[in-house]
C-alpha positions, 0 to 999 in steps of 0.5 A: 968639476962638471954635473951630467945631464939631467936624465928623466928617468930619474924624474920618476917617483919610484914610490909611487908607481906601482908595477908591473906596468907599462908606461910612455917614457918618452917620445923624440922625433928626427931630423926627417921626422921619425919618431922613435918612443920609448916606453918602461915596462916595468916588472917588478916594484921598485926598490922592493925586488929585482930579477936576478940577472941569470933570469932577467938575461933569459927573459931579455933573449926570449923577449927579443923575438916576442916582442917582434911578433906581437909588434909587428906595425913598429920597429922594434929597436931594442927591449934593453934591461933596467940596470936596477932589474926591475923591467926593460926599456923598449925602443921603437921606431913608430907611435903605438899606444900604451895600450898595444904594447901593453897587450903586445907585452902581456902576449910576449910575457905569456909566451916567456912563461909557456916557453920550452925549447932552447934559449935563442942565442944562448951560446958562445959565439951569439951571447957575451955571457952566454952561461948567465941564464934560466929558463925555469927563472925567466919563466917563474918571473913572467908567470908572477908578473902576469899575475900581478895585473899588468897595467898601464901607467901614468908618469908620476914625476918627482917635484921639480924642487926635489 
């Protein structure tokens, strides 16, 4: 039996970080010099809370546009929800500072909190689970995150022998 490749996010001490936060989670340089940066947008405290799937799904749909609106100097590749449902991974082409990502995420979550109207892409031809959405839930979670004091979080790694 083989062992899977070690994943860097599993070396983060999830008991020591304090959400909500933005954290630089990776930087990758391609063969042509392009830089891809990955950020951890942690909305709720790991192992304490998780966002239910319907509000998380709606936040995902809304962040897809609102983050692009607030990060105009980079190419937003993806904003994907974490399987643990505590936040999102943001992947961009470029190297925005954590402060710039924090400002963009704060503005995008304020837009989610204040969103009134249809959920973008929420119909069977555009979404693989279009029935699993909650705009009231998304708005409430976004408001709670913003009230929690969104900050930049340093990476706190587990000791190498653990």
